[in-house]
Phi, psi and omega in degrees: 000129182261135180272126177240133179291144183260004179255167183267007182282150179285143177261108185278351179282334182268338184256164180272346182279130176258145180290152178281130178280144180295142182280122179271139176286138179295143181289134180289133179289147176266112182272152174266162180298345177283339183275133180298332180293339179298321184278346179270347180290152176282138179261130179286139180287348181255000184300321183288347180266354180294134178289136178274154180287125181261003181296315180298319179301312181288328176295317178296317180297316180293323178295319179295319180296317180295315180294322177295318177298318178295319179295317179294318178298316178295319179297316179293323184285318190252334189245342181259117178288142177266348170231125177222158182055043176258156184232151176216137177253145176166192181248138179282119178281309174201157174218137183213159178263124183233159172124153177257303179270307178254108180271125181231163179261117181249145182206173179228133177242133176266112182296136183293332178297324179290326180288323185271350182275112181263354182270332181247157177286146179302124189257317186201156170262162178262099182267130188215171172238133177280141185289328179206180185290328179294316178295319179296321179295320178292323177293320179295320178297319178293325178293316182292329179269358181054045180252143177288153181227160170246122180250142173257134185218165174237146179239129182251163177287327184216164180264157172234146185302321182279349179265341177125177185270355183247153177281346180260124181242118179279126183254337181210150181227135174230143175280152184230144175285121183298336179289339182270332183262335181268151174300153185304325182289340181253355182290142179290143181268124178233000000 
C-alpha cells in the first residue's frame, strides 16, 4: 500500500526544488552620535513620543530601597546598642583573654544584689566583654584585690567577632567603697 498525501501542499522531501526563502530586509544599524552617519539619518517626527521602558527605572529604585533597608537593618542589629550608659555593681569573678583571630577580654561579674538577696535563688552572673585592654586591666586589678566595682556597659542585639563573645560590652570601670554599696550589716568594718 502506497501512502499518498491528501493535502495539496508540496512535499519538499521528494523533490529537488527547495522553496524560496523570503528575503529579509537587512537590519538598519544603530549609529551612535559619534558616528557621522548618525547625523545623516532621517529623524522621525514621532520618535520623541515613544514611551520609554520604565522597568529599568523601577528596578534601580527597588534595588536602592532594598540595599538601604539592609544597610539600616545591619546597622541597627550589629552596631547600634539598644542599652547604653547602664551600670552594674559587683565583684569580678574572673577575666581572661580569649580568641584565635580576634582576641578579646571576656569576664564574669557577680552582681552584689544577687549576693545579698537571701529570699531568691541566685539567678545569673553578669557575663561581659571588656571594650579594651585598659578596662580589662582595671577589672583584673579589682579581681585580684577582691574589691567591688561599678561598670558602665552597653548591650547590643548581636555579637561581632572583633567585639567579643558577649552582647554586653563594658566601657568603663570605677572602684567603689564597699561600705557604700553593701547594706550596713554586711559592710566590712575598717
